[in-house]
C-alpha positions in Angstrom: -5.4 -1.7 -43.0 -5.0 2.1 -42.6 -6.8 1.8 -39.1 -4.4 -0.8 -38.0 -1.4 1.3 -39.3 -2.7 4.3 -37.4 -3.2 2.2 -34.2 0.4 0.9 -34.5 1.7 4.5 -34.9 -0.1 5.6 -31.7 1.1 2.5 -29.9 4.7 3.3 -30.9 4.1 6.9 -29.8 3.1 5.6 -26.3 6.3 3.5 -26.2 8.4 6.4 -27.2 7.0 8.5 -24.5 7.7 5.8 -22.0 11.2 5.5 -23.3 11.7 9.2 -22.9 10.5 9.1 -19.4 12.8 6.2 -18.6 15.8 8.1 -20.1 15.0 11.1 -18.0 14.7 8.9 -14.9 18.0 7.2 -15.5 19.7 10.6 -15.9 18.1 11.8 -12.7 19.2 8.7 -10.8 22.8 9.0 -12.2 22.9 12.7 -11.2 21.5 12.1 -7.8 24.0 9.4 -7.0 26.9 11.4 -8.4 25.7 14.3 -6.2 25.7 12.0 -3.2 29.0 10.5 -4.0 30.8 13.9 -4.6 28.7 15.8 -2.0 27.6 18.2 -4.7 24.5 19.8 -3.1 24.0 22.2 -6.1 23.6 19.2 -8.4 21.3 17.4 -5.8 19.0 20.5 -5.8 18.9 20.5 -9.6 17.7 16.8 -9.6 14.9 17.9 -7.2 13.8 20.8 -9.4 13.9 18.7 -12.6 11.6 16.0 -11.2 8.6 18.1 -12.4 9.3 17.3 -16.0 9.2 13.5 -15.2 5.9 13.9 -13.3 4.4 15.8 -16.2 5.4 13.1 -18.7 4.0 10.4 -16.4 0.6 12.2 -16.4 0.8 12.7 -20.2 1.4 8.9 -20.7 -1.4 8.0 -18.5 -3.8 10.3 -20.4 -2.6 9.1 -23.8 -3.0 5.4 -22.8 -6.6 6.0 -21.5 -7.3 7.8 -24.7 -5.8 4.9 -26.9 -8.0 2.4 -25.1 -11.2 4.3 -25.3 -10.7 5.3 -29.0 -9.3 2.1 -30.5 -10.8 -0.7 -28.3 -7.6 -2.7 -28.7 -7.3 -6.5 -29.2 -6.1 -8.7 -26.2 -2.4 -8.5 -27.3 -2.4 -4.8 -27.8 -4.3 -4.2 -24.6 -1.6 -6.2 -22.8 1.1 -3.9 -24.1 -0.8 -0.8 -23.1 -1.5 -2.1 -19.6 2.2 -3.2 -19.3 3.3 0.2 -20.4 1.1 1.9 -17.7 2.4 -0.4 -15.1 6.0 0.2 -16.2 5.5 4.0 -16.3 4.2 3.9 -12.7 7.3 2.0 -11.5 9.6 4.4 -13.5 7.9 7.3 -11.7 8.6 5.8 -8.4 12.3 5.3 -9.3 12.4 8.9 -10.2 11.0 9.7 -6.8 13.8 7.8 -5.1 16.3 9.7 -7.1 14.8 12.9 -5.6 14.9 11.3 -2.1 18.6 10.5 -2.5 19.2 14.1 -3.7 17.4 15.4 -0.6 19.4 13.1 1.7 22.6 14.5 -0.1 21.5 18.0 0.8 20.9 17.1 4.4 24.4 15.5 4.7 26.0 18.5 3.2 29.8 18.8 3.2 30.4 16.5 6.2 33.2 14.0 5.6 31.7 11.2 3.6 31.2 7.7 5.2 30.2 6.0 1.9 33.3 3.8 2.2 31.7 1.8 5.0 28.7 0.9 2.8 28.0 -1.1 -0.4 25.8 1.8 -1.8 28.0 2.3 -4.9 27.6 -1.4 -5.8 23.9 -1.2 -5.2 23.6 1.8 -7.6 25.6 0.2 -10.3 23.7 -3.1 -10.1 20.3 -1.3 -10.1 21.2 0.8 -13.3 22.1 -2.5 -15.0 18.8 -4.0 -13.8 16.9 -1.1 -15.3 18.6 -1.4 -18.7 17.8 -5.1 -18.8 14.2 -4.7 -17.6 13.3 -2.1 -20.1 15.1 -3.9 -22.9 13.1 -7.0 -21.9 9.9 -5.2 -22.5 10.9 -3.5 -25.7 12.5 -6.7 -27.3 10.4 -9.3 -25.6 13.5 -10.8 -24.1 12.5 -13.3 -21.3 16.1 -14.0 -20.4 16.8 -10.3 -19.6 13.7 -10.3 -17.4 14.9 -13.4 -15.5 18.4 -11.8 -15.1 16.8 -8.8 -13.3 15.5 -11.1 -10.6 18.9 -12.6 -10.1 20.5 -9.1 -9.9 17.8 -8.1 -7.4 19.1 -10.7 -5.0 22.6 -9.1 -5.2 21.0 -5.7 -4.2 19.1 -7.3 -1.4 22.3 -8.9 0.0 24.1 -5.6 -0.3 21.2 -3.8 1.4 21.5 -6.2 4.4 25.4 -5.8 4.6 25.1 -2.0 4.4 22.4 -1.8 7.0 24.6 -4.0 9.3 27.7 -1.9 8.7 25.9 1.4 9.3 24.2 0.4 12.5 27.4 -1.1 13.9 29.4 2.1 13.1 26.6 4.1 14.7 27.1 2.4 18.1 30.8 3.7 18.3 30.3 7.0 16.4 27.1 8.6 17.8 28.5 12.0 16.7 27.9 10.9 13.0 24.3 10.1 13.6 23.0 12.8 11.2 24.9 11.3 8.2 24.4 7.7 9.2 20.7 8.1 9.3 20.7 9.5 5.9 22.9 6.7 4.6 20.3 4.2 6.0 17.7 6.1 4.1 19.7 5.9 0.8 20.3 2.3 1.5 16.5 1.8 1.7 15.9 3.9 -1.5 18.2 1.8 -3.5 16.7 -1.4 -2.3 13.2 -0.2 -3.1 14.4 1.1 -6.6 15.6 -2.5 -7.3 12.1 -3.8 -6.3 10.4 -1.5 -8.7 12.8 -2.4 -11.5 11.9 -6.1 -10.7 8.2 -5.0 -11.2 9.2 -3.7 -14.6 10.7 -7.1 -15.5 7.6 -8.8 -14.4 5.4 -6.5 -16.6 7.7 -7.4 -19.4 7.2 -11.1 -18.7 3.5 -10.5 -18.5 3.5 -9.1 -22.0 5.8 -11.9 -23.3 3.9 -14.8 -21.6 0.4 -13.3 -21.5 0.0 -14.1 -17.9 1.0 -12.8 -14.5 4.7 -13.9 -13.9 6.4 -13.8 -10.5 10.1 -13.7 -11.1 10.9 -14.3 -7.5 9.5 -17.7 -7.5 
């Protein structure tokens, strides 16, 4: 009984570390997009500098999970949770990287008059953050409906991505002098689309834990 109690405590610690990493990543993403929207280069550079904390926590979680598997030899259900936690942590780390990429793009754009109004980037950012909240909640609470909702929201981001790509490339044809900023907007468009893909992966990891099998939410 005490052995199980101790294992549950360690499992909860793993989940807490993952939640801490997720909170830091959400904060980084929010700050990165705010920096982009307000053209705050100083804030963008801060996002880049602070990414080391997330990287270190990612490494710590991986080490802790490997130690937990080796030490406890967990049962199938517990092993699924640990594996799902590792997969989710990997996706969260990639999302943090995209926040850094957005910050770097912001620094390259600088104080040039913003062309964000010709895009759907704000919508993509809002939907992505909603997706991330639902995906992580699906994992923590075992909520399959939230996991399915993430897949539907991903379609919205994909459509906005296509619309934005078209808008930017059409604007580029008639405004070649804006090439530097427009190229960075294309990059940010791609970063947000890939972020939504990784969030969908998180929802699929949650579904894997809930259903006990690989689950493709895009089917």
